[in-house]
C-alpha positions as CSV (number, residue, x, y, z in Angstrom):
1,M,0.0,0.0,0.0
2,D,1.0,3.6,-0.4
3,K,2.6,4.9,2.8
4,F,1.8,8.5,1.9
5,A,-1.9,7.7,1.5
6,N,-1.8,5.7,4.7
7,L,-0.2,8.7,6.6
8,Q,-2.8,11.1,5.2
9,A,-5.6,8.7,6.3
10,L,-4.3,8.5,9.9
11,V,-3.6,12.3,10.2
12,N,-7.1,13.1,8.8
13,V,-8.8,10.6,11.1
14,V,-7.1,12.1,14.2
15,D,-7.5,15.7,13.1
16,S,-11.2,15.4,12.1
17,G,-12.1,13.1,15.0
18,S,-13.7,10.3,13.0
19,F,-13.2,8.0,10.1
20,S,-16.4,9.4,8.4
21,K,-15.1,13.0,8.5
22,A,-11.7,11.9,7.3
23,A,-13.2,10.1,4.4
24,E,-15.2,13.2,3.5
25,R,-12.1,15.4,3.6
26,L,-10.1,12.9,1.5
27,G,-13.0,12.3,-0.9
28,I,-12.9,8.5,-0.5
29,A,-15.0,5.9,1.2
30,K,-14.9,5.4,4.9
31,S,-13.9,1.7,4.4
32,V,-10.9,2.8,2.4
33,V,-9.8,5.1,5.2
34,S,-10.2,2.3,7.7
35,R,-8.2,-0.1,5.5
36,R,-5.4,2.5,5.1
37,V,-5.1,3.0,8.8
38,S,-5.2,-0.7,9.5
39,A,-2.6,-1.3,6.8
40,L,-0.3,1.3,8.4
41,E,-0.7,-0.4,11.8
42,E,0.0,-3.8,10.3
43,E,3.1,-2.5,8.5
44,L,4.4,-0.9,11.7
45,G,3.4,-3.8,13.9
46,V,1.8,-1.5,16.5
47,Q,-1.7,-0.3,17.2
48,L,-2.0,3.5,16.6
49,L,-5.6,4.0,17.3
50,Q,-7.8,2.6,20.1
51,R,-11.2,2.1,18.4
52,T,-14.6,1.9,19.9
53,T,-18.0,1.9,18.1
54,R,-18.4,5.6,18.8
55,S,-14.9,7.0,18.9
56,Q,-11.2,6.5,18.6
57,S,-8.2,7.8,20.4
58,L,-4.4,7.6,19.8
59,T,-2.4,5.1,21.7
60,G,0.9,6.2,23.2
61,P,2.9,5.1,20.2
62,G,0.1,6.4,18.0
63,R,0.5,9.9,19.5
64,I,4.2,9.9,18.8
65,F,3.8,8.6,15.3
66,H,1.0,11.0,14.5
67,Q,3.1,14.0,15.5
68,R,5.9,12.9,13.2
69,A,3.4,12.1,10.4
70,V,2.0,15.6,10.6
71,H,5.5,17.1,10.2
72,I,6.3,14.7,7.4
73,L,3.2,15.7,5.5
74,A,3.8,19.4,6.1
75,D,7.4,19.1,4.9
76,L,6.3,17.3,1.8
77,E,3.7,20.0,1.1
78,E,6.3,22.7,1.6
79,A,8.7,21.0,-0.8
80,E,5.9,20.7,-3.4
81,Q,5.1,24.4,-2.9
82,S,8.7,25.4,-3.3
83,L,8.8,23.7,-6.7
84,I,5.6,25.5,-7.8
85,D,7.0,28.8,-6.5
86,T,10.3,28.2,-8.3
87,S,8.8,27.4,-11.6
88,A,6.4,30.3,-11.4
89,S,8.8,33.0,-10.6
90,L,12.2,34.4,-11.7
91,R,15.1,33.7,-9.4
92,G,18.9,34.0,-9.5
93,S,21.4,36.9,-9.7
94,L,22.1,39.5,-12.3
95,K,25.3,41.6,-12.4
96,L,24.6,44.9,-14.1
97,A,27.0,47.8,-14.9
98,A,25.8,51.3,-15.8
99,P,27.2,54.8,-15.6
100,L,26.7,56.5,-12.3
101,S,24.4,59.4,-13.3
102,F,22.4,57.3,-15.7
103,G,21.8,54.6,-13.0
104,L,20.8,57.1,-10.4
105,H,18.4,59.0,-12.7
106,H,17.0,56.2,-14.9
107,L,17.5,52.8,-13.3
108,S,16.6,53.2,-9.7
109,R,12.8,53.4,-10.0
110,T,12.7,50.7,-12.7
111,L,15.0,48.3,-10.8
112,N,13.0,48.8,-7.6
113,E,9.7,48.0,-9.4
114,F,11.4,44.9,-11.0
115,M,12.7,43.7,-7.7
116,A,9.3,44.2,-6.0
117,E,7.7,42.0,-8.7
118,H,10.6,39.4,-8.7
119,P,11.9,39.3,-5.1
120,A,14.0,36.2,-5.8
121,I,16.2,38.1,-8.2
122,E,19.4,39.4,-6.6
123,F,21.0,42.4,-8.3
124,D,24.8,43.1,-8.2
125,L,24.7,46.7,-9.5
126,D,28.0,48.5,-10.4
127,L,27.3,52.2,-11.0
128,N,30.6,53.5,-12.3
129,D,31.7,55.7,-15.2
130,R,34.6,53.4,-16.2
131,E,34.6,51.0,-19.1
132,V,33.8,47.5,-18.1
133,N,34.8,44.2,-19.7
134,L,31.6,42.2,-19.6
135,V,33.2,38.8,-19.9
136,E,36.3,39.2,-17.8
137,E,34.4,40.9,-15.0
138,G,31.4,38.5,-15.1
139,F,28.7,41.0,-15.9
140,D,25.4,39.8,-17.3
141,M,24.6,43.1,-18.9
142,A,25.7,46.7,-19.1
143,V,24.4,50.1,-20.1
144,S,26.8,52.3,-21.9
145,I,26.4,55.8,-23.2
146,G,28.4,57.2,-26.1
147,D,30.4,55.9,-29.0
148,L,31.4,52.3,-28.8
149,P,34.1,52.0,-31.5
150,E,35.0,48.4,-30.6
151,W,31.3,47.3,-30.8
152,D,30.9,49.3,-34.0
153,R,33.8,47.4,-35.6
154,Q,32.5,44.0,-34.4
155,L,29.0,44.7,-35.7
156,G,30.2,46.2,-39.0
157,I,28.7,49.7,-38.3
158,R,30.4,52.7,-39.9
159,A,30.0,56.1,-38.6
């Protein structure tokens, strides 16, 4: 049997207070919930729930196991959510070079808006009026103002 489904069954029975309510929460038959909890107990070789016709309560080992199961299921849900968050948002780092005055006057508001929309992006911003070598200095992008004779030659542009 599926350990994950069995853990979910046990946690839902305990949290909801009954097999019927757990079945409702999980969208399955009450008999399936009962079989899953029984299968878990059989696999572990210990009784987790003390059952009567009207109620059930955790045994000592069941209480310890339930607490761990709650944490395991929460960790799994958090891991799944982190994958969803990762695939849905931009993340990583960008190294950007720009002239000081241009950066202060034109980039600050735009970068703040971008960072607010994409908080997982980390900027390494170099506001400096010097020439930068993108490759040697590891920049991802740069803003440059003025004539760029080296680029003009590489691109075949004639002034």
